[in-house]
N, C-alpha and C positions, 0 to 999 in steps of 0.2 A: 590220364587214361592208361589203362593196363591192357593194351591191345594184344600182347602175346597171350595173356591169361584169359582174355574174354573173347567171346564169339556169339553172335546172334543166331547162327545156324551151324551147329556142329555137324549137321547132315552133309555138308559139302566136303567134310573130311572123313566121316564115318557113315557109311550107308548100309550097315548091317546091325543086327541086334547084338549087343554086348553088355556085360556087366559094367557098372559105372561106380564112381566114388573113390574114396580113399579109405584104406584099412590100415590100422596100426598094429604092429606086433612088437612087443618089448621082450627082449631076452632077460632071463633071470639075472639079477645083479645090477640092472639099470637103476640109478639113483631115483628115489621116489619124487624128488623135486623136479628132476628132468622129465620124468614120465608125466607129471601133472602139467608142467608148462607146455610140453609137446602136444598133449591131448587137448588142452584148452586152445592152443594155437590152431590145431587142425579143425576143431569144432568151429572156430571162427572162419577159417578158410572155406569150410563146407557151406556156411551161410552166404559167403561173398562170391564164390566162384563155383562153376560147374566142372566136374571131372568126368568127361564123357567115356573114358575107358578106365576101368578099375585099376588103381595103382596101390599096391600094398607098400607100406614103409616099414622096414625091419630095423629096429633100434638095437644095436649091439653094445654089450657092456665093455667091449675092448676099446683101446685108445686109437687103433688104426684098423683099416680093412685092407685086404689084398684085392686089387682089381682082378676079376676073373679073366678079362681079356688080355692083360699085359703082365700081371703079376706084381705091378707097382703097388706101393702102399699109398693110402689116401684116407681122408676122414669121412668121405661120403661118395656115393656113386649111384648113377642112374643107369639101368640097363633097359634099353628099348630094343626089343627084338626086330630083326629085319622084316618079319611078317607083322604088319600092323594089326592083324587079327589076333595075335598073341598078346597077352597082358604083360606090360612092363613091370619093373619093380625098382624100389629105391632101398639102399642100405646106408645107415648112418651110424658111425661109431661115436658113442657118447661117454665112453669110459674115461675121457679126459676132463670131465666136469670139474673135479677137484683142482686139477692143474689150471684150468681156465679161471677158477675162483681166485687162486693164489696170484696169477698173473694180473688180474684186474682189480685186486684189492689195494686201495690207496686210502684206507682209513674209514671207509663206509661199506659195511658188509652188504647192505641191501643194494647199493649201487653195483658192487662187485657181482652179486647174484644176478641182477638184471642184465648186466653186460655179458656175463658168462652164458646165461640162458639165451640171450639175443643172438649170440654167436651160433648156438645150436639151431635156433629157429631160422637163422639165415641159411644154414646148410639145408634145411627142409625146403625153404623157398627156392634156393638155388637149384636143387635137384628137380623140384617141380617145374621150374622154368625149362629145364631140359626135356621134361615130359611134354610140355606144350610145344616145344620146338619139334620134338619127335612126331607129334600128331600133325602139326601144321606144315612142316617141311619134310615130310617123310621121304619124298623122292630124293632128298639130298643125304639121307641117312646112309652111312657106309655099312658094309656087310658084317662087320664085327659088333655092331650095336652101340658104337660110341660116337661122340661128337668131338672132334679134335680142333675144329676151326676156332681161331681167335675171336671172330665176330660172335659166335655162339657163347663162348665163355664170358666175353664182356657183357653180352646181353643178360646172361644168367646172373652175373654179379650185380648188375644194375637192378634187375627185377627183385632179386633177393633183398637188397637194401630197401627198396621202395615198399615192397609188401610188408616187411617187418616194421617199417616206419608207420605204415597205415595201421597196422595192428597196435603198435605202441600208442597211437593217438586215441584208440578206443578202449584199451585195456585198463582196468582199475589196478592201481598199485597200492599195496597195503601201507 
């Protein structure tokens, strides 16, 4: 059961009209294979889960991002505004795809590609887990729009792995 990601009545969290769904935005220079894999994954997510407040995901061609709240570098980030009526967004750096391929290559290029792409898909699912935390536990959200608690990070890591495993179980491999 994916209780963080699922809800029978989003109205108990959101009692106003708002845009919903996921939107993808790819920066020029993002590898076409990464773009394809991310697009297919998100299409599957849309079929499986409801996204009650619109969340755009910005894919950056860089290897790292700078967190707007702290200035630290990271590979992905979720920004959930303090005001639940404002739309959140996710940014994911995918410019390290070639590095991920090299790290994961052990003689089988298709396996290396699958593993490198799975790492990127895990980043999407991880940040979307923070999105659901933001909606469901908004009263715990701190003023700068970030989650720093160990519990929430552990939960996001867990759900990212499980969601990507669910996807891997249904996706066709060439």
